[in-house]
N, C-alpha and C positions, 0 to 999 in steps of 0.2 A: 516756475516751468511750464513753460507754454505747451497748446495741447496735440502742436506738430509732434512737438518732443515726445510728450505720452505714448503718443500714438506708436511712435517709432521704442522707446523704452519699453512698453509693455507687450508687443507684440503687434507686426502690420496686419492690420483689416480688424483692429480690435471694436474701432469705431464703427465699422460696415455691419459687425457682426451684432452688436450691442453698443445702440446711440448711443443711450446713456453713457456708458460703463468711462467714458472718459473725464465725463463731469462730475459724476463719482469721484473719481480717482482725483479729481483737481478741487474740487468742495469740501472731501476730506482733513485735505490737507491744512484747511485753513484753523478747522475745529478742534475742541477738545472735549468732545463729550461724557459728561458725567453721570448721567439718566443711565445708560444699562452698557455693560460691557461686552467686548466683540460682535457689535453689530454689522453687519458691513456696506452698510450704506452713511457710516459716519467715520470720523478721524477724531484719536486721545491725544495727537500732539501738536495740534496749533495753536494760536493765539487768543482763540475765541473759548471763553468758557462759555462752555452751555446746561444748564442742571435747570432744577425746578426750584432752584433757590429757598429749601429749605423749610418753605410754610407752603402746607396745604390740607385748605380748611375743609370744616365737614360742608360749609358752602357751594365750595366746588363740587367734591361727593355726591351730596344728596342734585346739584342738579346732573351729572351726569349720570346718577340711577335712575332719576326720575324722564329724564329725554330717551334714556331706551325705552322706560316704558307704553311710552304715547308714541314716540316716530321709530313705528316696525322697519320702517324702511333702509333707516341709516344705522350703518353696525356703529361696534365700538373698538376703537386702534389704540392697544400699545405704543406705538410712535407715530406720532400723525406727520413726520417728515424723513418716515421708513421709503419713499419712493416707490411704494407697492399697491399701499391703499390709498382712497380720499374719499373726502366727503363723509366723514367719521367721525364720531364725537370720541374725546380724546384731551388728557391734562398735555400743555402746553409747555416744553420747556423753554427758556428764555434763554438769553446772552448776560451774563451778570458782570463779566466784565473781560478788558482786555489786556492780557498780559504784555 
């Protein structure tokens, strides 16, 4: 589905009011986000499986905890790809397979 068709399907002027909204709709159709359900910036039925991959080591957890203690200017985010925050410490999900 093209961006022009998305704009007419989801209401005229949607892209003018929320410029990123069409991009979110378009990208969400490509992923199957398995990290957290019902996130508005992710899709759940696309061909790209996105997950943590089943492994979250103590090394990664310790790094994020220590980074938060030493770098007070950078926050922690649950979703590094949520489009609402940037420059944060977080665990990044990966694309583990394509259906």
